[in-house]
C-alpha positions in Angstrom: -38.5 4.4 34.5 -40.0 7.6 35.9 -43.0 9.3 34.5 -42.4 11.1 31.2 -42.7 14.8 30.8 -44.4 15.6 27.5 -45.3 19.2 28.2 -44.1 21.9 25.8 -40.8 23.3 26.9 -39.2 26.6 26.0 -35.9 26.5 24.3 -33.2 27.1 26.8 -31.1 30.1 26.4 -27.6 29.6 24.9 -25.0 29.1 27.6 -21.4 30.0 27.3 -19.8 27.4 25.0 -17.6 24.9 26.8 -17.3 22.0 24.5 -17.4 21.2 20.8 -16.2 18.6 18.2 -13.8 18.7 15.3 -13.3 15.6 13.2 -9.5 16.0 12.7 -6.5 14.5 14.5 -4.9 16.7 17.1 -1.4 16.0 15.6 -2.6 17.5 12.3 -3.6 20.9 13.8 -1.5 23.9 12.8 -2.2 27.3 14.2 -0.6 30.7 13.5 2.4 31.5 15.7 2.3 28.0 17.2 5.2 26.7 19.4 6.2 23.0 19.9 6.9 21.4 23.3 8.8 18.3 24.4 8.9 16.8 27.8 12.0 16.4 30.0 11.8 13.0 31.7 13.3 11.3 34.7 16.4 9.2 33.9 15.9 7.0 37.0 13.3 4.7 38.2 12.9 6.2 41.6 14.9 8.6 43.9 15.4 12.3 44.4 16.5 14.9 41.9 18.4 17.8 43.5 18.8 19.9 40.4 18.0 20.0 36.7 21.0 21.3 34.9 19.8 23.2 31.9 22.4 24.5 29.4 22.2 28.0 28.0 19.1 27.9 25.8 18.9 29.4 22.3 16.8 32.4 21.8 13.2 31.6 21.6 13.5 28.4 23.6 11.9 28.3 27.1 11.9 25.8 30.0 9.2 25.3 32.6 9.0 23.0 35.6 7.0 22.5 38.8 8.2 25.8 40.3 6.6 27.7 37.4 3.1 26.4 37.9 0.8 29.3 38.9 -1.7 27.0 40.6 -1.6 23.4 41.9 1.0 20.8 40.8 -1.3 18.0 42.1 -3.6 16.1 39.8 -6.3 14.0 41.4 -7.7 10.9 39.6 -10.5 9.5 41.7 -8.8 9.0 45.1 -5.2 8.9 43.7 -2.9 11.8 43.1 0.0 12.4 40.8 1.8 15.6 39.6 1.9 17.8 36.5 5.7 17.9 36.8 7.8 15.9 39.3 9.4 18.2 41.9 11.5 16.3 44.5 10.6 12.6 44.4 10.8 10.5 41.3 8.3 7.7 41.2 9.0 6.0 37.9 11.4 6.0 35.0 10.4 8.7 32.5 8.2 10.7 34.8 7.9 14.3 33.4 10.1 16.8 35.2 9.8 19.8 32.9 9.0 21.0 29.4 11.0 22.7 26.7 9.2 25.0 24.3 10.3 26.5 21.0 9.4 27.0 17.3 11.7 24.2 16.0 10.6 20.7 17.2 13.7 19.1 15.8 16.1 21.4 17.7 14.1 20.8 20.9 14.7 17.1 20.7 18.4 17.7 20.1 18.5 19.9 23.3 17.1 17.0 25.4 20.4 15.2 25.2 22.3 18.2 26.7 20.2 18.3 29.9 21.6 16.6 32.9 20.4 15.9 36.5 21.9 16.0 39.9 20.7 12.8 41.5 20.9 11.6 45.1 22.6 8.3 44.4 23.6 7.6 48.0 20.0 7.5 49.2 18.6 5.8 46.1 15.6 3.7 47.3 15.1 0.1 46.1 12.7 0.0 43.3 9.4 -1.9 43.5 9.6 -4.8 41.1 7.0 -7.2 39.7 7.3 -10.7 41.1 5.2 -13.4 42.7 6.5 -12.4 46.1 5.3 -8.9 47.1 4.6 -6.9 50.3 1.2 -5.7 51.4 2.4 -2.1 50.7 2.6 -3.1 47.0 -1.1 -4.0 46.7 -3.0 -1.4 44.6 -6.0 -3.7 44.4 -7.0 -7.2 45.1 -10.0 -9.5 44.9 -10.5 -13.0 46.4 -13.6 -15.1 46.0 -14.4 -18.6 47.4 -17.3 -20.6 46.0 -18.0 -24.2 47.2 -15.2 -26.3 48.7 -12.3 -26.3 46.2 -9.7 -27.6 48.7 -11.7 -30.7 49.7 -12.5 -31.5 46.1 -8.9 -31.1 45.0 -7.8 -33.5 47.7 -10.2 -36.2 46.4 -9.6 -35.7 42.7 -7.4 -38.1 40.6 -7.2 -35.7 37.7 -5.4 -32.4 38.5 -4.2 -30.2 35.7 -2.0 -27.0 36.2 -1.1 -24.4 33.6 0.3 -20.9 33.8 -0.2 -18.2 31.2 1.8 -15.0 30.8 -0.5 -13.7 28.1 0.2 -10.5 26.3 -2.3 -9.6 23.6 -0.9 -6.5 22.1 -3.3 -3.7 21.3 -3.1 -2.1 17.9 -1.4 1.3 17.6 -3.5 4.4 17.9 -2.9 8.1 17.4 -0.1 9.4 19.6 -0.9 11.4 22.8 -1.1 15.0 21.8 -2.8 18.3 22.5 -2.8 22.0 21.3 -3.4 24.7 23.9 -3.8 28.5 23.4 -5.4 31.6 25.0 -7.8 33.8 23.2 -8.3 36.7 25.7 -9.3 35.1 29.0 -10.6 31.9 27.3 -8.3 28.9 27.1 -8.8 26.6 24.1 -7.7 23.0 24.3 -7.7 20.7 21.3 -7.5 17.1 22.4 -9.1 13.7 22.0 -9.7 13.4 25.7 -12.3 11.0 26.8 -12.9 12.6 30.2 -13.8 16.3 29.7 -14.8 17.1 33.2 -11.4 15.8 34.6 -9.5 17.6 31.9 -11.3 20.9 32.7 -10.8 20.6 36.4 -7.1 19.6 36.1 -6.1 22.5 33.8 -8.2 25.0 35.8 -6.5 24.0 39.1 -3.0 24.0 37.4 -3.4 27.5 36.1 -5.6 28.8 39.0 -8.2 30.0 36.5 -12.0 29.6 36.4 -13.0 26.4 34.7 -15.8 28.4 33.0 -13.2 30.0 30.8 -12.0 26.7 29.3 -13.3 25.6 25.9 -12.5 22.0 25.0 -12.4 21.1 21.2 -12.7 17.3 21.1 -10.7 16.0 18.2 -10.9 12.7 16.3 -11.7 9.9 18.8 -9.5 6.9 19.0 -10.0 3.7 21.0 -9.8 4.4 24.7 -7.1 3.1 26.9 -6.9 4.0 30.6 -3.8 6.1 30.5 -5.2 8.0 27.5 -8.1 9.0 29.7 -6.2 10.8 32.5 -2.7 11.4 31.0 -4.4 13.5 28.3 -5.5 15.8 31.2 -1.9 16.0 32.5 -0.5 16.6 29.1 -2.9 19.5 28.5 -1.9 21.0 31.9 1.8 20.8 30.9 1.2 22.6 27.6 -1.1 25.1 29.3 1.6 26.2 31.7 3.8 27.1 28.7 1.0 28.8 26.9 0.1 30.7 30.0 3.5 32.4 30.2 4.3 32.7 26.5 0.7 33.7 25.3 1.1 31.6 22.2 -0.4 28.3 21.0 1.6 25.3 22.3 1.5 21.9 20.8 2.7 18.6 22.3 2.9 15.4 20.3 4.5 12.3 21.8 7.3 10.7 19.8 6.9 7.1 18.7 9.3 5.9 21.4 7.4 8.0 24.1 4.1 6.6 23.0 5.4 3.0 23.1 7.2 3.4 26.4 4.9 5.7 28.4 1.4 5.2 26.9 1.2 1.8 25.4 2.9 -0.2 28.2 0.8 -3.3 28.7 2.9 -5.9 30.4 1.5 -9.5 30.4 -0.7 -10.6 33.2 0.3 -13.8 35.0 -2.6 -16.3 35.2 -2.3 -19.7 36.9 -4.9 -22.4 36.7 -5.1 -25.5 38.9 -8.1 -27.6 37.8 -9.5 -30.9 38.9 -12.0 -32.9 36.9 -13.4 -36.4 36.6 -12.5 -38.9 33.9 -15.4 -37.8 31.7 -14.3 -34.2 31.6 -16.6 -32.7 34.1 -14.7 -29.9 35.9 -15.1 -30.3 39.7 -13.0 -27.5 41.0 -10.7 -24.7 39.9 -8.1 -22.5 41.7 -7.0 -19.4 39.8 -4.3 -16.9 40.7 -4.0 -13.6 38.8 -1.1 -11.1 39.1 -1.0 -7.8 37.3 1.9 -5.3 37.1 -0.2 -2.1 37.6 2.7 0.4 37.6 3.2 3.2 40.1 -0.5 4.3 40.1 -3.6 3.1 38.4 -6.9 4.9 39.3 -9.2 2.3 37.7 -7.3 -0.9 38.6 -10.0 -2.3 40.9 -12.6 -2.0 38.2 -10.3 -3.8 35.7 -9.3 -6.5 38.2 -12.9 -7.2 39.1 -13.8 -7.7 35.5 -10.7 -9.9 35.1 -11.9 -12.1 37.9 -15.4 -12.5 36.5 -14.0 -13.4 33.0 -11.4 -15.8 34.4 -13.9 -18.7 34.4 -15.1 -17.8 30.9 -18.5 -19.3 29.9 -18.1 -22.3 32.2 -19.8 -23.2 35.5 -17.2 -24.2 38.1 -19.0 -25.8 41.1 -16.0 -25.2 43.5 -13.9 -22.2 42.8 -11.2 -20.0 44.4 -9.8 -16.9 42.7 -7.1 -14.7 44.2 -6.2 -11.7 42.1 -3.7 -9.0 42.9 -2.6 -5.7 41.2 0.9 -5.0 42.2 2.4 -1.5 42.6 5.8 -1.1 40.9 8.2 1.7 39.9 7.0 1.4 36.3 4.9 3.5 34.0 1.2 3.0 34.9 -0.3 0.0 33.1 -2.2 1.2 30.1 -5.0 -0.8 28.6 -8.7 -0.6 27.8 -11.3 -1.0 30.6 -12.0 -4.5 29.3 -8.3 -5.5 28.9 -8.6 -8.1 31.7 -11.6 -9.7 29.9 -9.6 -10.4 26.8 -6.6 -11.8 28.8 -8.9 -14.0 30.8 -10.9 -15.4 27.9 -7.7 -16.1 26.0 -6.3 -18.0 29.0 -9.4 -20.0 30.0 -10.2 -21.1 26.4 -6.6 -22.3 25.9 -6.7 -24.0 29.3 -9.8 -26.0 28.2 -7.9 -27.2 25.1 -5.1 -28.2 27.4 -7.4 -30.2 29.6 -9.0 -31.9 26.6 -5.5 -33.0 25.4 -4.5 -34.3 28.8 -7.7 -36.3 29.3 -7.7 -37.4 25.6 -11.3 -36.3 25.1 -12.9 -34.1 22.4 -12.7 -30.4 23.1 -16.3 -29.8 22.1 -17.6 -32.5 24.4 -15.5 -31.0 27.2 -16.9 -27.6 26.7 -20.5 -28.8 26.5 -20.3 -30.6 29.8 -19.1 -27.5 31.6 -21.1 -24.6 29.9 -23.0 -22.2 32.0 -26.7 -23.0 32.1 -29.8 -21.1 33.3 -31.3 -24.3 34.7 -30.4 -25.1 38.3 -28.1 -22.1 38.3 -25.8 -22.2 41.3 -22.8 -20.0 40.6 -21.5 -16.8 42.1 -22.1 -14.9 38.9 -25.5 -15.1 37.2 -26.3 -14.5 33.5 -29.7 -14.5 32.1 -30.5 -15.2 29.3 -27.6 -17.3 28.0 -27.0 -17.8 24.3 -23.9 -20.0 24.3 -25.3 -23.0 22.4 -27.0 -20.7 19.9 -23.9 -18.9 18.9 -21.8 -22.1 18.6 -24.5 -23.8 16.5 -24.6 -20.8 14.2 -20.8 -20.3 13.8 -20.2 -24.1 13.4 -22.8 -24.2 10.5 -21.2 -21.1 8.8 -17.7 -22.6 9.0 -18.4 -26.3 8.5 -16.5 -26.6 11.8 -17.5 -30.1 12.8 -16.4 -31.7 9.6 -13.2 -29.8 9.3 -12.2 -30.2 12.9 -12.8 -34.0 12.7 -10.7 -34.1 9.5 -7.8 -32.2 11.0 -7.9 -34.3 14.2 -7.6 -37.5 12.1 -4.7 -36.1 10.1 -2.8 -35.3 13.3 -3.5 -38.8 14.6 -1.7 -40.5 11.7 1.7 -38.8 11.1 2.5 -38.7 7.3 5.4 -40.7 5.9 7.0 -37.6 4.5 7.2 -34.2 6.3 4.3 -31.9 5.5 5.1 -28.5 4.1 1.7 -27.1 5.2 -0.1 -27.8 8.4 -3.7 -26.8 9.0 -5.9 -26.3 12.0 -9.2 -24.9 13.1 -10.2 -23.5 16.4 -13.5 -22.5 18.1 -13.8 -20.1 21.1 -16.7 -18.7 23.0 -16.9 -15.6 25.1 -19.1 -12.8 26.3 -19.0 -9.0 26.7 -20.4 -7.6 29.9 -22.1 -4.2 29.3 -22.4 -1.7 32.2 -20.5 -3.5 35.0 -22.4 -2.6 38.2 -19.4 -1.6 40.2 -20.3 0.8 43.0 -17.4 3.2 42.5 -17.8 3.8 38.8 -21.4 3.1 37.7 -23.5 6.1 37.1 -26.4 6.7 39.5 -28.6 7.9 36.6 -28.6 8.0 32.8 -30.8 10.4 31.0 -31.7 11.4 27.4 -33.9 14.3 26.2 -35.7 14.8 22.9 -37.6 17.8 21.6 -39.9 17.7 18.5 -40.1 21.3 17.3 -42.8 23.1 15.3 -40.8 22.9 12.1 -40.6 19.1 12.3 -37.0 19.0 13.4 -36.0 16.6 16.2 -33.3 17.6 18.8 -31.7 14.8 20.8 -29.7 16.0 23.8 -27.1 13.4 24.7 -23.4 13.7 25.8 -20.6 12.8 23.4 -22.0 10.1 21.0 -19.6 9.0 18.3 -20.3 9.9 14.7 -20.9 6.2 14.0 -23.5 6.0 16.7 -25.2 9.1 15.5 -25.8 7.5 12.1 -27.3 4.4 13.7 -29.5 6.4 15.9 -30.7 8.6 13.0 -31.8 5.5 11.0 -33.4 4.2 14.2 -35.4 7.4 14.8 -36.4 7.6 11.1 -38.0 4.1 11.4 -40.1 5.1 14.4 -41.0 8.7 13.7 -40.6 8.9 10.0 -38.3 11.9 10.3 -35.6 12.2 7.7 -32.0 12.0 9.1 -31.2 15.6 7.9 -33.9 16.8 10.2 -32.4 15.2 13.3 -30.0 17.2 15.4 -27.8 16.0 18.3 -27.4 18.6 21.0 -24.0 17.9 22.6 -23.4 21.4 23.9 -23.2 20.7 27.7 -22.1 23.3 30.2 -19.2 22.6 32.5 -21.6 21.7 35.3 -23.6 19.3 33.1 -20.6 17.2 32.1 -20.6 13.6 33.4 -18.2 12.9 36.2 -17.1 9.6 34.7 -15.0 9.0 31.5 -17.0 8.8 28.3 -16.5 5.1 28.0 -18.4 4.7 31.2 -20.9 7.5 30.9 -22.2 6.7 27.4 -23.5 3.2 27.7 -24.9 2.4 24.3 -27.3 -0.3 25.5 -28.9 1.9 28.1 -28.9 5.1 26.0 -30.5 3.3 23.0 -33.3 2.0 25.3 -33.9 5.6 26.5 -33.9 6.9 22.9 -36.4 4.2 21.9 -38.7 5.1 24.8 -38.5 8.8 24.0 -39.4 8.2 20.3 -42.3 5.9 21.3 -43.7 8.5 23.6 -43.3 11.2 20.9 -45.1 9.1 18.4 -48.0 8.7 20.7 -48.2 12.4 21.6 -47.2 14.2 18.4 -50.8 14.2 17.0 -52.5 14.7 20.3 -50.9 17.9 21.6 -49.3 21.0 20.2 -45.7 21.2 19.2 -43.0 21.6 20.5 -43.1 18.4 22.6 -40.3 17.7 25.1 -39.6 14.2 26.4 -37.0 13.1 28.9 -36.3 9.6 30.0 -34.0 8.5 32.8 -32.7 5.2 34.0 -31.1 4.2 37.3 -29.2 0.8 37.2 -30.5 -1.5 39.8 -27.4 -2.4 41.8 -28.2 -3.8 45.2 -30.7 -6.4 44.0 -28.6 -7.4 41.0 -24.9 -7.2 42.0 -23.6 -7.3 45.6 -20.1 -5.7 45.4 -19.1 -6.6 49.0 -20.0 -10.3 48.5 -19.0 -10.2 44.9 -22.0 -12.1 43.7 -25.2 -11.7 41.6 -25.7 -10.4 38.1 -22.6 -8.3 37.4 -23.7 -6.7 34.1 -26.7 -4.8 32.9 -26.5 -6.7 29.6 -24.4 -9.6 28.2 -23.4 -10.1 24.6 -22.5 -13.6 23.6 -20.2 -14.6 20.8 -18.5 -17.6 19.2 -15.7 -17.5 16.6 -14.1 -20.1 14.4 -10.7 -19.4 12.8 -8.9 -21.7 10.3 -5.2 -21.3 9.7 -2.3 -22.8 7.7 1.3 -23.0 9.0 4.2 -23.2 6.5 6.8 -25.5 8.0 9.5 -24.1 5.7 9.1 -20.3 6.3 7.5 -20.7 9.7 4.7 -18.3 8.8 1.0 -18.5 9.7 -1.7 -17.6 7.2 -5.4 -17.3 7.6 -7.8 -19.5 5.6 -11.2 -18.5 7.1 -12.7 -16.5 9.9 -16.3 -16.8 11.1 -18.1 -15.0 13.9 -21.6 -15.3 15.4 -22.9 -12.7 17.8 -26.0 -12.6 19.9 -26.8 -8.9 19.9 -30.4 -8.5 21.1 -32.3 -6.2 18.8 -30.2 -5.3 15.8 -30.6 -1.6 14.8 -28.5 -1.5 11.7 -27.1 -4.8 10.4 -25.0 -3.2 7.6 -23.3 -0.8 10.0 -22.8 -3.5 12.7 -21.3 -6.0 10.2 -18.9 -3.3 9.0 -17.9 -2.5 12.6 -17.2 -6.1 13.4 -15.1 -6.7 10.3 -13.1 -3.6 11.0 -12.5 -4.7 14.6 -11.5 -8.3 13.5 -8.9 -6.8 11.1 -7.6 -4.4 13.8 -7.2 -7.2 16.4 -5.7 -9.8 14.1 -3.1 -7.4 12.7 -1.1 -8.0 15.9 -1.3 -11.8 16.1 2.0 -12.5 14.4 5.3 -10.7 14.1 7.2 -9.3 12.4 4.9 -9.6 9.3 1.1 -9.2 9.5 -1.4 -11.9 8.7 -2.9 -12.1 5.3 -6.2 -10.4 4.8 -9.3 -12.7 5.0 -12.7 -11.1 5.0 -14.6 -12.6 8.0 -18.1 -13.9 7.7 -20.3 -12.4 10.4 -23.8 -13.5 11.5 -26.0 -11.9 14.2 -28.5 -13.7 16.3 -31.3 -11.4 17.2 -33.3 -11.9 20.4 -36.0 -10.1 22.4 -33.2 -8.5 24.4 -32.6 -4.7 24.0 -29.7 -3.7 21.6 -26.4 -4.7 23.1 -22.8 -3.5 22.8 -20.5 -5.6 20.5 -17.3 -3.5 20.6 -15.1 -5.6 22.9 -16.5 -9.0 22.4 -14.2 -9.4 19.3 -11.2 -8.9 21.5 -12.5 -11.6 23.9 -13.2 -14.3 21.4 -11.0 -14.1 18.3 -7.5 -14.4 19.9 -8.4 -17.7 21.6 -10.0 -19.1 18.4 -6.8 -18.2 16.5 -4.4 -19.7 19.0 -6.5 -22.9 19.2 -6.3 -23.2 15.4 -2.5 -22.8 15.5 -2.3 -25.3 18.4 -4.2 -27.9 16.4 -2.0 -27.3 13.3 1.3 -27.6 15.3 0.1 -30.3 17.7 1.5 -28.1 20.5 -0.3 -25.7 22.8 0.1 -22.0 21.9 -0.2 -19.9 25.0 1.2 -16.6 24.0 0.4 -13.9 21.4 1.8 -12.4 19.2 3.5 -15.4 17.5 7.0 -14.8 16.1 8.8 -16.7 13.5 11.3 -18.1 16.0 8.5 -19.1 18.4 6.8 -21.1 15.6 10.2 -22.7 14.9 10.6 -23.7 18.6 7.1 -25.1 18.8 7.6 -27.2 15.7 10.9 -28.4 17.1 9.1 -29.3 20.3 6.6 -31.3 18.3 9.5 -33.1 16.6 11.1 -34.0 19.8 7.8 -35.3 21.2 7.3 -37.5 18.1 10.8 -39.0 18.4 10.3 -39.7 22.1 
C-alpha cells in the first residue's frame, strides 16, 4: 500500500453530471410523449441481405437502419467488433437489421410479420456449427495445460474411468433487456441497467457522432450480470438513440420474452470429458480433461471465462498428472450469454459428479475417495496454488449441521438391500465442495489499480468516494464504518458521481472487487480514527491497491496463485423422489462457507438464502422444487472479508444431483431434471436390477 495522504483537502467543484442512480426497473419507466421501438432481425443464420422490403408504414411509424446512423455503425468490445445494425453481411440468426418506432407497441409487433427480405440464396455460405470436429478458424479462445506425465501414467494404470458431461445449469430469469433514451437540449439521457458505463457512453457517442460529455446515464435497478447484458445493453441504447436523434422524442426498447430467451439468455451446455486413472485404493494418479464451449459468433470475454473454467475443472482435488485442453468454438449462433463465473459452476458440477462416478466404479466410499485427493497446503506441487485452504473445515461444519455421516450411511445401507415391495419414496443425501475465486489475476482484465477515498468533514459527516456500489453493499459498509468510527449510518454519504474520464474501463463486476475495496475502506477508516483527534477537520484519506500479478500468477505459463482471494464452501442437500409422480422434493439444505472476516452476519445469511432459492428454482422442470429454508453457517478466519456471491452456484447444484443420484441409484449428470428424465432413470435402475 502507498503512503496515506491525511492532509485537509478542499472540496472539489461540482463537475457536469454524467451518472446517477434510480432504484426502478427500466421496463417500468414511462415518459411524456414516449415512443416504443422493436427490432427487425435477420431471418437467416448467415449470408447477405440485398434489400429490406418495408411495406407502407402507418402514420407515426418510422424505420431506421444502418444507413441512417449519423456516426459509426461499428461497436468495439475489447479487440472485437460488431455493428449497431447489420448492413450487408449477416453473421447469426436474429442479428438486428433495423428498428421500427411508433406510439403503439402492439401494432409495431404486428408490422414485423409484414417485413420481408431479399436474400442472396445462391451464394449462401455454410454456417459454422458446434461439433467436436472444428477448424482452426473457428477457435475464439483456447487453453491447454500439461502437468506431470499423464500419458505415461495412463499407460501403466489398471483403473481407467471415462465420463462425458453435457451440463446445462440454467440461470434464473432476470429483467428483460431494455432502455429508454431521450434528448433534453444537447444532453442525451439514457435509462439502463448497464454494468459497463464507460463502454455504453463511448458506443452511443460514436454512433451519434456527439461529445460523450453530453451523455447522462441513469443507472436503473441492477440485476445479476451476464456477459451479453454487459455489452448488448450498449448496442441496444445505441439503436434507440438513433431513433431518438431523428424524432426528438423519448424512445423505449423492451425485449419480448421470446427475444430475451433467444438472444440474451442463450447458454448452451458445455461439453466436458474426463478420462481418469487411479489406483485400487482410490488415489487419483492422472486425469485428461477436454472442454468444448459453443461461444457463438463473437464473445469478447471468452478467454477469461475459459481460463476460469480450466482452473475449476479439477475442483478441490490435487491431480499429480494432468492434461487439460479447452476450446471455445465460433459458430453462427447468438453469442453465448452467461456470468463471468459460468464456467466455474459447470466445472464444479462435472468434477463432483465424476468423483461420485469413480467411487461407484471402484466400490469405495465417496467421502474416503474425496479425502484421499483433496488439495493440501503441505508439500504443495500443483500448477494452481491456494493458501490457505479450508476444505476440511467446511466439510466438518456442514456434516455436523446436517447429520450427514449418519444419514449417508443409512441411505447407503438401504440401497444395498433392495426392499421386497417397491418403494413409493426414495431418499438420498449429497455433499459437494467448491471454491469461489475472487479477483482472477488475468492480464487482460484485471485492474492495474484499485482506489477508495474518504473525507471526514467538519460537521462529522463522512464521504466515501467509490464507483457503483450496490445498495446492499452500502448498508454493509455503513455498519462496518459505524463500528470503527462511531459515525451513525445517516451521516455516511457515498459519492458515486464520477466524471466520464473517471469511469473505470472495465465492467462493474470486474472493477468493484468487494474483497479489495473492503480492505481499502478498512484501512481508510483505521487511518481516520488515528488522525481525527490529532489534526483539524476535514481529513482526506485515499488508499490504493495494485494486485500483485507477476509473482502470484503467470498467465503465459498458466501457473501460480490465480486468485487474490478464495472462498471455500461445502453443501449438503437431502432429497426425496416420488416413484409414482416422478417428482423430486427437498428435505434439507445445509451450507458452510469460509468467508474470512464476516462484516454483517445477518445480511450475509440473508444473501446466501436468497441465492440458494434463486439457483434451486431451476433444478427441476416443469414444476419448481418445494421451499426449504437452508441452514447457513459461516466459518470466520483471519483472512480479509471475501466474496460469497458465486460460490452457491458452484457448490449447490452438485450436492443436489449427488443426492438424487443416491436416491435413484443411477448417476444424474444433467440439470434441470424433468419428469420424463426421472422416469427414464428409474427405468434404467429397474433394468439394472433385473440384469
